[in-house]
C-alpha positions as CSV (number, residue, x, y, z in Angstrom):
1,M,9.1,-26.5,-10.4
2,T,9.0,-28.5,-13.5
3,N,12.8,-28.5,-13.9
4,V,13.4,-29.8,-10.4
5,K,15.4,-33.0,-10.4
6,I,13.9,-35.4,-7.7
7,D,16.6,-37.4,-5.9
8,K,14.2,-39.5,-3.7
9,T,10.5,-40.2,-3.6
10,I,8.4,-41.2,-0.6
11,D,5.2,-42.9,-1.5
12,A,2.9,-42.3,1.6
13,R,-0.4,-42.5,-0.4
14,G,-3.0,-44.2,1.6
15,S,-1.2,-43.3,4.8
16,A,-3.3,-41.5,7.4
17,C,-2.1,-38.3,9.1
18,P,0.6,-37.9,10.5
19,G,2.1,-40.9,8.7
20,P,3.2,-39.0,5.5
21,L,4.8,-36.3,7.7
22,M,6.6,-38.9,9.8
23,E,8.1,-40.5,6.7
24,L,9.3,-37.2,5.5
25,I,11.0,-36.5,8.8
26,K,12.6,-39.9,8.9
27,T,13.9,-39.6,5.2
28,I,15.2,-36.1,5.6
29,K,17.2,-37.1,8.6
30,S,18.9,-40.0,6.3
31,V,19.8,-38.1,3.2
32,E,22.5,-35.7,2.5
33,V,22.4,-32.0,2.3
34,G,21.3,-31.0,-1.3
35,T,18.9,-33.9,-1.6
36,V,15.5,-33.1,-3.2
37,I,12.7,-35.2,-1.9
38,E,9.3,-35.7,-3.3
39,L,6.6,-36.8,-0.8
40,L,3.5,-38.4,-2.3
41,S,0.5,-38.1,-0.1
42,S,-3.3,-38.7,-0.5
43,E,-3.9,-37.0,2.9
44,K,-5.0,-33.4,2.4
45,G,-3.7,-32.3,6.0
46,T,-0.2,-33.1,4.6
47,T,-0.4,-30.1,2.2
48,V,-0.6,-27.9,5.3
49,D,1.6,-29.9,7.8
50,A,4.5,-30.7,5.6
51,P,5.2,-27.2,4.3
52,A,4.8,-25.7,7.8
53,W,7.4,-28.3,9.3
54,I,9.8,-27.8,6.4
55,K,9.9,-24.0,6.9
56,K,10.0,-24.5,10.7
57,V,13.2,-26.6,10.6
58,G,14.8,-24.5,7.9
59,H,14.7,-26.7,4.8
60,E,13.8,-25.4,1.3
61,F,10.0,-25.8,0.5
62,I,9.9,-26.0,-3.3
63,G,6.2,-26.5,-3.9
64,I,3.2,-28.7,-4.2
65,K,1.8,-30.3,-7.4
66,D,-1.8,-31.7,-7.4
67,G,-1.8,-35.1,-8.8
68,D,-4.8,-37.5,-9.6
69,G,-6.2,-38.0,-6.0
70,Y,-2.8,-37.1,-4.3
71,W,-0.3,-34.3,-3.8
72,S,3.3,-34.2,-4.5
73,I,5.3,-32.1,-2.0
74,I,8.8,-31.2,-2.9
75,V,11.6,-30.2,-0.4
76,K,15.2,-29.7,-0.5
77,K,17.5,-30.6,2.5
78,I,19.6,-27.5,3.0
79,K,21.3,-28.1,6.4
């Protein structure tokens, strides 16, 4: 995951659930196929909700990195 080029970052740190997921959904609808998105969230629930949604709708879940008090969730729009 260290070699992944991020095309767009969503900084949803400090936003309560389901805010970060809603920001991801809004963003993924507005970008082109192939775009790699990084979602930054300080909400622990996002680490479960976002990957589940990403897989459910058929995008590529690349992974989660643990930051200093937040998580970085990486997804690639594939359809």
